[in-house]
N, C-alpha and C positions, 0 to 999 in steps of 0.2 A: 781620155778627156777630149771633148770636141773643142775646136777653136772657137774663140769668142765671136759671136755673130754681130754684124754691124747693122743698126737700124738707121735709115735715112729719113729725115723729116723734111717735107717740102709742101708747097702749095699743090692742091689737088688739080689734076688735069682731067678733061672730059673722058679720056681713055680709062681713068680710074673708077668711073661710075659703077660698072658691074661688080668690081671687087668690093667697093664701099658698100653697095647694097647687099652683098653676100655675108657681111660680118654679122655673126650671131651675137646679139646683145642681151640674150637671156641670162638669168642668174639663178642661183640657189642660195637660200639663206635660212638659218635656223633661228633668226631673231627679226623682229619688226619693231618699229616705233608705233606705239599706241598713242593717239592724241587724246589727252584728258582735258575736257573743257569745263571751266568753272565760271562763276559769276564775274570774276575779275580778269579772266584771260585763259590761257591754255598752257599745257606742259606736255612734253614728250616723255613717255616711259618705255624703256626697252623691255620687250616681252619675248620669251622663247616660244617657238612654234614647233610642234611635233605632230606629224612628220615635217621635215623642212619644206619651206615654200619654194616652188619652182615657178619663176615668172618668165613668161615668153611674151614679148611685146608684139601686138598685132601690126601688120603693115598699115601705114597711114592711109586712110581712105582718100585723102586729098593728094597723096603722093603720086603724081603722074610722071611719066618719063619725059615730059616736055621741059627740056633744059632752058628754053627761053623764059618760062615762068620763074625758074630759079634765079636767072640773071636779073630779072625785074625785081626780085625780092632782095637783091644785094647780099646774097648768102656767100660767105667766104668759107672755103674748106681747106684744111690742112690734113695731110696724111702721114702715116708712119709706114715705111716700106722696108721689108727685109727680104733679101734674095728675090726681088722683083714682085713680091706679093704684098698687097696692102694689109697691114695687121692692125690698123687703128685709124680713126679719123675724128675730126671735130668740125662742126658746122656752126658758124657764128654770124651775127649781123650787128651793126651799130644803129641804135635808135638815136638819131641826132637831137631831137627836141630836148632830151634830158641827158644826152651823152652817156648812154648805157650800152655796154657790150652784152648782147644776149647770147648765151650758149644754147643754141637750138638743140644740138645733139652731140654727144661724144660717145664713142664706142671703141672698145679694144677687144680683139679676138681673144677667146678664152685661153689660147695657147700662149698669149703674151701678157696676160694680167699679172700684176704683182712685180713687174719688171721696170716700172717707171715710165711706160709708154704713155699712159693717160696723163701723168703729170707733165711730161714733156710737151704733149699736144696742148694741154691747157696753158702752159707758159707761152707757147707760140701764139695761141689765140689771144691771150691777154696782152701780149706785146703788140699784136696787130691792132687790137682795140685802143691801146695807148697811143699808137702812131696816128690813129684817126681822131684822137681827142676824147676818147671815152674816159669817164672818171670812175665808173663802177662796172664790175662784171656781175652778171645775174643769171641764175638758172632755176629751173623747176625740176623736181624729182618727186617720186612717190614715197610715202612713209614706209613702204615695205622694202625699198631698195637700200637696205642698211649698208651693204658693201660700198655702194656709190657714195652714200652720205658720209661714211668714214673717210673715203678717199677725198671727197671735196673738202672736208674739214682739214685734212692733212695739207691740202693745197691752199689753205687760208680762207676758205669760205665759211660763213656763219649763217645760221638761220635768221631770216629777216621777215618771215611771214608764212601763212598757210591758207589754204582754201579747202574747206570740207565739201564743197559742191562741184569742183571743177570736173570731176570724172563721172558725174551723174549721166546715165544713159550710155556709158561706154563699157568696154570689157573690163575696165579698172574700177567699176562702181564699188563703193565701199572703202576705197583707199582715199587718202588725204594728200593733196598736193602740198609739198613743202617748197618754199622759195628760199634760196640761199644767195648771198652776195659777198663781194669783197671789193675793197677800194683798190683802184688802179693808180699807181704812181708812175714815175718815169721808168719805162721798160716793162711795165705790167707786173 
C-alpha cells in the first residue's frame, strides 16, 4: 500500500499558469440530459447514449496569455497541488451589482477525479465569494456534462435556468446551457 498523499489547496500563483492550462477537462459519459420543452416550461430527461459521448472542450478563442487582461477581469483562482503538480483549479469572480459569485471554470485532472478535489476547490471558491459579500454562487454547464451536473448537485447547486441558444455557432452547437446556483451563507 502506498502512503496517503497530501493535497495542498492555495491561491494560484502566476507560476501555476502553465500547469493550470495543461489540465485536461474532457470527459466521457454514457448519459446526457435531454431538454424537453413544452407550452408551460421545460424538463430534463436522462437519456443513455451508445456509444458513450466523449467531450473535449476547445481552447477559448478569447483566451490570450495576457495576464494583465485577467487581472482587469478580477478573476480569482485557487489550485489543488499534489507533489508539486497542479491537479485541479477553480476560477471565479464576483459580480458586485447583484452580489453573485460566478464560477467561470473548475477542472480536476482525470487522475484526481472522485477524490473530493473538486468539492474542496468549490468550498474554497464559495468561501472567497462569501468573504466578498456574495449571496449566491452561479455556474453554467452543458446538458451533456452529466458527471459535472451530478457533482454540482452533490455540492448543493440546483438548476435555476437554461438557454437553448447559447452555443449556436460554436463547437457545442446542439447542446443546451444549464445554469445552476446555490445560496451562500456565512462561510460559503
